[in-house]
N, C-alpha and C positions, 0 to 999 in steps of 0.2 A: 559554381565554385571552380576556379582554375588552380590546378596543381602544377607548380613549376618543376617539381622533382617527384614524379610518380613512384609510388612505392613498389616493391616487388609484388606484393598482393594485387595492386591495381593493374600492373602489367599483366599478371596472370589472368585476371578477370577480363582484360582487353582481348587477349588471345582467345579466351573461351567464347566471349560474345562475338568475335569475328567469324566463328565457325558457322557455315551456312545453315546446318541443322539447328543449332541454337537459335539463330536469327529467325528461322521459320517458326519454331515453337514460340518464340517471344511475340512474334507478330500475330500468331493465332490466338495467344492469350489476350493480347490487346483487343483483338476483334470481339472476344466474347466478354469483355467487361473490365478491362484495364485501361486507365489513362496512359498513353504512350509516353507523355512528357514527365510523368511522375511515377510510373510503374506501381500504381496503387489501384485497387478495385474501384470501379464506379460506384456511385451511390445505389443504382439499381442492383448491381451484383452483390454488394454488401447487404442490402435489405433482403434479398433472396436467400442468402446464406443464413442470416440471423433467423428468419422465419422458418427455414428448414431445421435449424438447430433446436428452436423452441418447440417445434412440432415433435421432433424426435425425443427430446428430453422431457416434455411435458411442462416446461417452464411457462408460467402464466404471464410474466412480465420482465422486460430486460431493457436497459438503456445503455447506449454505446456512443463513445466519441472517439475520433481519430485525430492525431496531431502529426504534422509534417513540417519540418524545419522550424520547430517550436511554435507553430501557429495552429489553432484548432481549425480543422478543415471539414469536419462533419460531426454533427450532434444528432442523434436520432433516438427515438423511444418506440418500443413495440409492446403490444399486449395490454394487460390490464393492471390497474393500480389497486383494485380491491375486488371482492367477491360480488359487489353490486354491478360490475361490468364497466365501471368508469375507466376510460382509457388512460394508460400511463403516458405522460407528456414529458418533454424535455425540461420543464420547470416544476415537475412533480417532486415534492420532498420525500427523500428517501433516506435510510439509515446508512450512514457512512462507515460504521463499525470501525475496524482497525486502520482503515484509510486515514482515520483521525490522526494516528501516530505520525504519518508522514507530514501532515500539516503542522502538528505540534513541534516536530523536529525542525522543521523549517523556521518556525518562530524562535525556537531555542537558538538556532545558529545565528539569528539576527542579534540575540542578546550576547552571544559570544563575540560576534564582530564588534559590538559597542563596548566590550570590556565589562558588561554587567555580570557575565557568568564565565567561568573558565572551565573548559571541558575536562581538565585533569586535576582540578582542586577537589578534594573530598567534599561531598555535599554537606556533611555534618558541620563543617567550619562555617557555613552561612547560617546556622541555627544558634539561638540564644542558649539553649540547653541541649542535652543529649536527645537524640531522636527517641529513644526508648523511654523517655520521661514525659513525652507528649501524650495527652489522654487519647483514648480510642474515640474516633469519630466516624460516622457513617460515610462521610465524603472520601475518606482516605483508608489506607490499609491500617491494621492494628499494630502500631509501632511498639506498644508496650510488649508485645510477644517477642521482641528482639532482646529483651533484657537478658544479660548473661552471655551474649554472643557479640563481642565488639568488632566483628568483621564488617558490620555495617558502617563503621568509621572510615573504611577505605573506599567506600563506593563513590564513583564520580559520575558526572554527567555523560562522559564517554561510555562508561560501563552501562548506564541506562540505555543510551541510544544504540548500543551494540548487543543488547539483551545478554549482558554478562554480569549482572548484579549479584548472582547467587540466589536470587528469589525464585519461587515457582511462578507459574503464570499468575494466579491469585491465591493468596493464602487461605481465603475462605472456602476454597475447594478441597483443601486437605480434609482427611477424615475427622480431625478434631477442630477444624476451622481456624487453625493458627498459622501465622506467617513465620517461616523459618529461613535461615540461610542454608543452602545445600552445597555450596562450594565457595571457594575464595573468589572475591570479585576480579573480574578480568581474566580468569583462568580458562573459560570456555563459553560457548553460546548455549543459552537455554531461554527461550521466549518468556517474557515476563511483562504482564500488564501491570503488576504491582510495582515494577521498577519505574514505569512512567508516572504512576501515581506518586511515587517518591519524589520525582523531579518536580512535578506540579506542586507538591507540598513545600519543597524548598524555595521555589520561585514565589509562592504566595506568602508563606510564613517567614522565610528567612530573608528573601530579597525584598518583599513587600509589594509585589505586583499582582494584579488580578489577571489570571490566565484568560478568562473569557474576554476581558477587555483588550488584552494584548493580542489575542487571536483575532478579534475583530478588526483591530487597527492595523495590524502587521500583515495579515493574510487575507481576510474576507474583504475588507474595504480595498485593499491594494489590487485585488484582481476582480472587483466588481461582483462579488458573491452575494448577491442581495437575498437569496433564499438559503442561507447557510448560517448556522449557529452552533455553538458548543452545548446548548440545551434548548429544550422546547420553547417555541414561541407560539402564541395563540393563532397568529396569521398562517401558520403552516397547515392548519386544519382544513382550509379551503381546497387544497390540492395535495393530498397526502396518500402515500403508498402504504397499504398493509402488506403482509407477507404471506408466503406459502411455505409450509414445511415439506420434508422429503416425502411424507405420506399424503401430500395434497391438502392437508387441513390449513385453515386460515389462521393467521396470527395478526391481531390488531397491532398498529404502530405504537410503539412504547414511547409515551410522552416523558422523555428523560428530563427530570427537574434538577439534576445535579451535574456540574461541569466535571468531566473525567477525561484527562489527557489520553487515557488508554483507548477511549472509543465512544464518546458521547455525541459526536458531531452528526447533525442532520444536514443534508445537502441535496443538491440536484445534480444531474449529469452535465447540464450546461455550466453550472457553477464550478464543479470539481474539475472539469476539463480545462477551464481557465487557470485553475491552480496548477495542475500538472504541466500545462504548457509553460507557465511561468518558472516552475521548478526545473524542468529540463533546460530552459534557457539560462537559468541561474539568476533570474531577476531578484534584486533586493538582497543579495548575498555577495560577500567578497569572493574572489576566485578561489581562495583557499578554503572557505567554508563549503562552497559548492562542491569542490573537488573532494573534501572530506566526506560529504554526505554520500557521494556517488561512487567512491572508490573503496576497495577492500580495507577494512579496519581490523577484522578478527575472523579467523576461518570458522566456517560452520562444519561441525564434525559428526552430525547425527544422520541417520538414514532418513529421518522425516522431521518436520517441524514440531509435530505433536505425536505422542505426549511430550511435554516440554522438558521433563526431567527423565532422560533415558540415556543409556550407555553410549559413549562416543565410539565411533566406528574405528577399526585399526586403520593405520595410516594408509595402507595400500588400497583400502575400500572406500576412501573419501573422494568426493568430487573436489579436485584440487583448486578449481576456480571459484568455488561457492564460498561467499563470505558475507559478513555483516558490513554494511555501510553505516551511516548514522541515520537510523530511522528507516532504512531500506535494506533489502537483500540485493546484493550485487553479484555479478557473474559475468563470464566471457561466453558469447554465443557466436554463431556463424557470421553475424554482422558486427561483431566486436563487443565492447563493454555495454552491459545493459543492467537495468535495475527493476525491481518489482516491489510492490507493496499491496498486500491483500487485505480483505476484511470479511469476516464470516460470523454468523451465528446460526441458529437452527433454522432461520427463515430468510436469511440474507447471504448473498454471495457477491463480493466486489473484487475487482483486480485492477491494478495499474501496471503496465508493462511499457518500459521505455528503452529504446536503442539510442545510445548517446550519439553515434555517427548519424548525422542527419536529423538529430533530435526528433525522433519518430516515436510515438506512443499510441497505445490503445488503452482507453479507460472503460470499464464495464461496471455498472451497477445493476444488480438484480434483486428484486423483491421476492424472488423464488430461488431457494437454495439449490433446486434441481439444475438450475442453469449452469452451475459450476462444471458439470461434465463436459460442457461445450466450450469452455474458455480456451483451451489449447488450440483448438481448431479455428475459433474466431479470431484469436490474436494472430495466428500464422496466416489466415486468409487476409487480414487487414494490412499487415506489415512484414509478412514473411517469417520464416523460422528464426526465433530469437534466442534459443537455448534456455528459456525459462525453466527452472527445475519444478515442473508440474507434479512429478511423483513424489518429490520431497514435500511439496505443499499439500497435496492430496494423496496420501500414501495408499488409500484403499479405493480410489476412484476408478471406475470404468469409464474412460473418456470417450466421447462420442466422435465419430468420424462419418462423413457421408458414404453410405453404402456399407458401413461397418456394423 
């Protein structure tokens, strides 16, 4: 790329790189495992680093992809997919967890581009009757619990995608199992899976679209994701990843029979890498929609992502650049604007990190939750320091570093 008017930061970098000592260090780094033309680790160097990380953390399986200039440049898998010792492969079906939310948000923004959905129109206006009048169904949250609190009438799709609906993560996790509003919609960030379930409900019951079909057509087919679906398919059984918990016990893969926008997607590292590459390029979205997904929409004001309903930090204690995009967490790092989307349960650890300059990303799926301790190191090794808010994502994690 040619810059006709170099920025001040570009000129500073040029002066730094012209220093003989910096050039010497850079050339030595290239000699031990970097491609000089792209300043990224060679496949051999990355493989060695991943295997070292797995040995140190005890993780049994991990799959990783890298993206440069919006193109998938490497897809690799390491370790095992089950206790029988079958190898994890790049087409092994793994649990997407909350990475699902990024794919669902991308689909939603297509609906916005087409005028089917308005980000700022109250979702209740798409429904034939009040939300709290709809009967309780296993597929959705318990909307009757909201009777008597009309704040739900103000919730919009933007509130859902910025995790500012006022809902907890999931109402069924409350001591009494009931869904409640905890703050006014749009007033603050608090991670909520039930918010995404609400938007799914409105798309299906109010607008009349099948979310599984829309995801297949608009996301999975677009990016050639042949081994990805919003619910279990029998053909997944031929090459399927079980999981490992923090104590090393094995958890069989959950055959999810219900489509849930908050996190039911099964996928592979090869498939999800193609989606992330398309996302960072902005394929299939208007320039405005892509910008809204990947730019700050609402400040994030808590010390960590979970527990989801926690006090906000004082103004002077907040990370000023940390914010919700639409379906993503966005921030400014040493390489400029970046975004993240994670996915986690007791036996799954996933992360997507993208730096917008150079459209560079790392995608990691692990069927062993212990691998999460190595995520910061592996992302930095692959694409450099990104400024990803790891301590906010994993507040109690002891992160692994070589020799540490």
